[in-house]
C-alpha positions as CSV (number, residue, x, y, z in Angstrom):
1,M,91.3,108.8,99.2
2,R,92.5,111.1,96.5
3,C,96.0,110.0,97.3
4,R,95.3,106.4,97.3
5,A,93.7,106.6,94.0
6,D,96.6,109.1,92.7
7,R,99.0,106.4,93.8
8,E,97.0,103.3,92.2
9,R,96.7,105.1,88.9
10,L,100.3,106.9,89.0
11,V,102.3,103.9,90.7
12,R,100.9,100.3,91.1
13,Q,99.0,100.2,87.6
14,P,102.3,101.1,85.9
15,M,104.2,98.7,87.7
16,I,101.5,95.9,86.9
17,A,101.8,97.2,83.2
18,L,105.6,96.8,83.0
19,L,105.3,93.1,84.6
20,N,102.7,92.4,82.0
21,E,104.9,93.5,79.4
22,V,107.8,91.8,80.7
23,A,105.8,88.4,80.9
24,D,104.7,89.1,77.6
25,A,108.6,89.3,76.3
26,D,109.4,86.2,78.2
27,P,107.0,83.7,79.4
28,R,109.7,82.6,82.4
29,Y,108.4,86.0,83.9
30,E,104.8,85.3,84.2
31,D,104.4,84.5,88.0
32,F,104.6,87.9,89.6
33,S,103.1,89.9,92.3
34,V,102.8,93.5,93.0
35,W,102.5,94.5,96.6
36,H,99.4,96.7,97.7
37,Y,99.5,99.5,100.2
38,R,100.5,99.2,103.9
39,T,100.2,101.8,106.6
40,D,103.7,102.7,106.8
41,S,104.8,105.7,104.8
42,W,107.9,103.9,103.4
43,W,105.2,101.6,101.4
44,W,103.4,104.8,99.9
45,Q,106.5,105.8,98.6
46,H,108.0,102.7,97.0
47,Q,106.3,100.1,94.9
48,S,107.6,96.8,95.0
49,A,107.1,93.7,92.8
50,V,108.5,90.1,92.6
51,I,108.9,88.1,89.8
52,R,109.3,84.1,91.1
53,L,111.6,81.8,89.5
54,G,111.7,79.4,92.2
55,R,111.1,78.6,95.6
56,K,112.6,81.8,97.6
57,I,114.2,82.7,94.2
58,E,113.3,86.0,92.5
59,I,113.6,89.2,90.8
60,N,112.6,91.9,92.6
61,L,111.9,95.5,91.1
62,R,111.1,98.5,93.2
63,F,110.1,102.1,91.8
64,S,110.6,104.9,94.1
65,L,111.5,108.7,94.3
66,D,114.6,107.5,93.2
67,G,113.6,105.4,90.1
68,L,113.5,102.0,89.6
69,R,115.7,99.5,91.1
70,I,116.3,95.7,90.3
71,Q,117.6,92.7,92.2
72,G,118.2,89.2,91.8
73,A,117.9,87.4,95.0
74,W,117.6,83.9,97.0
75,W,116.5,85.1,100.4
76,Y,114.3,83.8,103.3
77,P,115.5,80.5,102.6
78,D,113.6,77.2,103.6
79,P,115.2,74.9,106.0
80,G,117.6,72.9,104.1
81,Q,118.1,75.5,101.0
82,V,121.2,76.9,103.1
83,D,122.9,73.4,103.5
84,L,122.2,72.7,99.4
85,F,123.9,76.2,98.8
86,R,126.6,75.6,100.7
87,K,127.6,71.7,99.7
88,A,127.0,73.3,96.0
89,V,129.5,76.2,96.7
90,A,131.8,73.6,98.3
91,S,132.2,71.5,95.3
92,E,134.7,72.3,92.8
93,G,132.7,72.2,89.4
94,S,129.6,74.2,90.7
95,G,131.3,76.3,93.3
96,R,133.6,77.6,90.8
97,E,130.8,78.4,88.3
98,L,129.1,80.5,91.1
99,S,132.1,82.2,92.0
100,A,132.7,83.3,87.9
101,I,128.9,84.2,87.7
102,V,129.1,86.4,91.0
103,E,132.2,88.1,89.9
104,D,130.7,88.5,86.5
105,V,127.6,90.3,87.7
106,R,129.6,92.4,90.4
107,K,131.5,93.6,86.9
108,K,128.3,94.4,85.5
109,G,127.9,97.1,88.1
110,Y,125.5,95.0,90.9
111,D,126.1,95.0,94.7
112,I,126.3,91.6,96.0
113,S,125.0,91.1,99.4
114,G,122.9,89.0,101.5
115,D,122.8,87.6,105.0
116,V,126.3,87.1,105.6
117,M,127.9,84.9,108.6
118,K,131.1,86.6,110.3
119,R,132.9,83.3,109.9
120,P,133.0,80.2,107.9
121,P,130.3,77.7,108.8
122,R,131.1,75.0,110.6
123,G,132.3,71.7,108.6
124,Y,134.1,73.8,106.1
125,P,137.8,74.8,106.2
126,T,138.5,78.4,107.3
127,D,141.0,78.6,104.5
128,H,138.4,77.4,101.7
129,S,139.0,79.2,98.3
130,R,135.3,80.1,98.3
131,T,134.5,80.9,102.2
132,N,133.2,84.4,100.9
133,L,130.5,82.7,99.3
134,L,130.1,79.6,101.9
135,R,129.3,82.3,104.4
136,H,126.0,83.4,102.7
137,R,122.7,82.4,104.1
138,S,121.1,84.3,101.2
139,L,122.4,86.0,98.0
140,I,121.5,89.3,96.3
141,A,122.6,91.0,93.2
142,A,121.0,94.5,93.0
143,R,121.5,97.8,91.0
144,P,119.5,101.0,90.0
145,L,118.0,101.3,86.7
146,G,117.6,105.0,87.2
147,C,114.9,107.2,85.7
148,E,112.7,108.8,87.9
149,E,110.0,108.7,85.1
150,C,111.2,105.7,83.2
151,L,108.3,103.5,84.4
152,H,106.2,105.4,82.3
153,T,108.0,105.0,79.2
154,P,108.3,101.9,76.5
155,E,112.3,101.6,77.0
156,T,111.4,100.2,80.6
157,V,110.6,96.8,79.3
158,G,113.7,96.5,77.4
159,R,115.7,97.9,80.5
160,V,114.2,95.3,82.9
161,L,114.8,92.5,80.1
162,S,118.4,93.5,79.9
163,A,119.1,93.5,83.7
164,A,117.1,90.0,83.9
165,A,119.7,88.7,81.4
166,D,122.6,90.1,83.6
167,L,120.9,88.4,86.4
168,D,120.1,85.1,84.4
169,A,122.9,82.9,85.1
170,L,123.1,83.7,88.7
171,L,119.1,83.1,89.1
172,T,119.4,79.8,87.2
173,W,122.6,78.6,89.1
174,L,120.5,79.2,92.2
175,V,117.4,77.4,90.9
176,R,119.6,74.6,90.0
177,H,121.1,74.2,93.0
178,V,118.8,75.1,96.1
179,K,115.3,75.2,95.1
180,H,114.4,71.9,96.2
181,A,115.2,71.5,99.7
182,A,114.2,68.6,101.6
């Protein structure tokens, strides 16, 4: 019981306080959740939270012994969202825009990942200029923010807001193109 109280005081409550301060700084980030305890030991060593920006589009923060990690993600898509994503990627205007955004995010030190098919999806040419993006069934940009103790300092809000700004173009594109699936 003492471990649970320590974890609540030292890990979960600071994460809630951080997200409240981030939401105070930018109202777009008001819709957040901080996950509770699980029986699995991994969850006792990691505190996760999400800031929802659209249906299945969110910023995820995770605090662990390695420090704070942020990711912008579109994952676990609803039926129809993958089709909307691929149509937008295949379109010249929106597809080129996403390709440039992903490259910019990568240059800022984010790892780009997701659920990626081995081959291009049916109905799209195998030599399409954005085949690498068409193969995605989810899209995640993530990087560590470092600092084991940083969750307990005022500079953390600035780090999170700066990282959220790095991810803003990607997440805005996703909200615009895949938020509303049939």
